[in-house]
N, C-alpha and C positions, 0 to 999 in steps of 0.2 A: 182261500188263496191256493194257487197251484204250488206244489212242492218246490219247483225250480225258482219261483218268485220268492218263496220263503227263504230258501237257501241263499239266494243272491243278497237279500236284505240282511240276513244274519251275518254273512261274511263281511258285508259293508259296514255293519255296526262295529265289528272287531277292528277293521282297518281305520275307520273314522275315529274311534276312541284312541287308537294307538298314535295316529298322526297328530291328534289334538294334544296328547300327552307330550309328544316330542316338542311341539310348538310351545307348550306351557313351560317346559323345562328350559327351553332356549330363550325365554323372555317374551316371545310372541309380539314383537313390536312391528311398526310399519315396515321397517327395513327387512325384517325376517320374512314377512308375508309377501312383500313386493319382490324380493329376490327369489322366493320359492315359486311365485307365479311365472316369472320369466324363465326360470329353469324348467318349469312344467311345459311351457310353450316350446322350448328348444328340445327337450327330451322326446316329446311326442311328435315333433315335426316329421320325422321319416314315416311314421305310421300314417299321418295325415296325407302326406304326398302320395303314398302308395294307394290309399283309399280314394283320394280325390282325383287321381290322374284321369280316369275315364268315367268319372261319376256324372250321372245325369242330374244336374242341379235343378231343384224346383225353382220356379220363378219367384216364389215368395221367400227364398232363403234369407235375404237381407232383413226382412221383417221378422222372421223367426229369431235370428241371431240378436238383432238390436233389441227386440222385445225381452228376450232372456236377460241380456246384459242390463237393461233398464230396471227390470224387477230385482235382480241381484244387487245392483247399485243402490236402489231405493232401500233394500234391506240393510245394507251397510250404513246408509244415512240414518235410518231408524234406530239401529243399534247404537250408533255413535251418540244420537240425541238422548237415548235412554241412559247410557253409561255416564253421560255428563251430568245427569240430574238425580239419579237414584243409585243405590248400592248395586254392585254387580250381582250379589246374592238374590236380589229382587228382580233386576232387569233381565238377567239371562233366562231364568225359567219361564217368566212371562212371555219372552220373545220366542220360546220353543213350544208354546201352546197353539201351534198351527192347527192341531187337531180340532180346536173349537170351530175354526173357519172352513176347514177342508171339505166337509160334507156339502156345505152351501155353495162354495166356489165350484166344486166338482159337479154339483147338480146343475147350476145355471150355465156353466161353461161347456160341460161334456154330457149332461143328462144322466150322470151316474147317480144311482140310489144305493142306500145301505139298508140292511135289515136290522132287527132289534139287537141281535148279538153284536153286529158291527157298531151300533150306537153305544152299546155298553162298553165295547173295547175302547172307543174314542174317549168316553168319559173316564174310564179307569186310567188310561194313558195320560190324559190331561192332568188329573189330580196327582198321579204318580210323578209326573215331571215336576210339578210344583213342590211336592213334599220331599222328593229326593234331592232337590237343589237348593231350595230356599232355607236359609238359616233363621230368618226373621221376616215377618210381614209388616213390621212397623215402618211407616214411611215418614220422612221428614216433612215438615210443613211446606207446602208449595210444590210437592213432588208429583202432582197429578199429571203434569206435562210429561214427566219421565215415564209414567205408567202408560200414557197414551202412545208415546214413541215405541215402547216395548210391545204394545199390542199391534202397532203398525208393523213392527218387525215380524210378528207372528202371522199377520195377514199377508204380508209380501212373501213369506216362506210358503204359505199355502198357495199363493198366486203362482209362484214360479214352479211349484210341484205340478200343478194342474197344467200350466203352460208347457212344461216339459213333456207331459203325457200327450198333449195335443200335437206338439211339433214332431215328436219321434214317430208319429204315424205317417209323416210326410218326408222326413229328413233322417239320414243315417245318424244314429245316436252319437257315435264317436265324432263324426264330422261336425255335428251340431255343437257338442260339448267343446271341441277344440276351437271352433270359430268364436264362440262367445267368451272362452278363456282368453283368446287373443285380444278381444275388445276390452276385457277387464284389465289385462296386462297393460294395454295402452293407457287406460284410465289411471293406472298406478304411476305413470311416468312423472307427473308433477309432484306427487307425494314423495317419490324416490329422489327427485332432484332437490327437494327441501330437506331430505333426511339422509344425505350421503354418508354421514358418519355411522348411522345405524345400519345401513346396507353393508358398509365395509366391515363393521364390527360383527354383524351376523354371519358374514361369509368367512371371516377369519376364525371365529370361535365356534361356529355351529354349522359348518358347511355340510357335514354328513346329515344332520337333521334337516337342513334346508332341502337337500336333494331327496331325502326320504319323504318329506311332506309333499314335495312337488310330484313325485311318482305316485304316492298313495292317494293324493287328492283326486286326480283324474280316475285312477283305477276304482276308487271307492264309489264315485258318482256314476261311473259307467255301470256298475252293478245295480245301482238304484234305477237308472234309466232302463236297464234290461228288465228289472222287476216291474216297472211301469208298463212295459209292453204286454205283461201277462196278468196284471192284477189291477184292481181299482186304486186310484190315487189316494183315497182316504185311508185304505188299509195299509198301503205301502208307507204312507206318512206316519201312521201309528206305529207300525213295526220298527221303523227307523229309530224311534225314540229309545229303543232298547240299548242304543249306543251309550245312553246315560248310565245304564246299569254297569256296562263294561268300564266306562270312565270312572265311576265311583270305586269299582273294584281295583282298578289300576292305581287310583289315587291313594287308597288305603294301603295297598301293597308296596308301591314304590315311593310315594310321597308322604307316607305316614299320616294321612288325613284321618280324621275321627269318624266313626260310624255312630250316629245317634239313633234313637228309637224312631224319630220322625222320618229320617232318611231310610231306615230299614222298612218302614211301612210303605214309603213311596216306591221303593224297589219292588216290594211284593205286588203293589198295584200295577206297576209298569209291566212286570212279568205276566200278571194275570191279564192285563189288557192286550199284551202281545199275543198270548195264547188265544184269546177270544178273536183277535183280528185274523189269525190264521184259519179259524174255523168258520168265520162269517161268510155270508154269501153276497 
């Protein structure tokens, strides 16, 4: 990977872990995320107007934007289906194993190939994600559907990573991100209408966190999009999982979470996989 791509992803892992910590400490309910999404649209509107004023819009822009919003929306549906059926400690890490699917999706969609070191990196990252996040692998009876939803979440994450790389070759990354954020914000309206108390509570009690999450969400993913212009989608996706290392560190430092031997092994594998991804061709 090119040094600038590595730097962009590493900075994004820090900001991603930080805004997720802020969201977790604030309760991270529908009201919180809905409010942050609309603040995100408002805060970045001047930048969008400036860039879009004389922009030569590709004819396929609506397809690019709707496709991204659909994949992200399907990812949300998959996560909701998984969380409703199995424990968070099982659902979340499985849903983050997009590295299982990324090489295949990237190959068929973009013609990208990876070398042996790249394959090792993806394997290490996948196992590291599971070990650093999962507290138990025991599933309740009838939880197969929950695992299937979690795997669908991982597949859609791989899908929109590859979709992003394809689109930003044709559409300005910021304009693309802002447009599909607007679509997602509109999709949140029915949810916000049903959860007005949550929205009001989130704004009264956590407005600073709401604004910080809004600003960091766009800034974080812009760095990822920039990295995708320089490196293969599979390697960017693998390196992004280092945000879990930062998140675990912040959790131990600020939330007094426990470090287990299994989590420590997972972190070592994640770091090893990240290093391998930077060296792969």
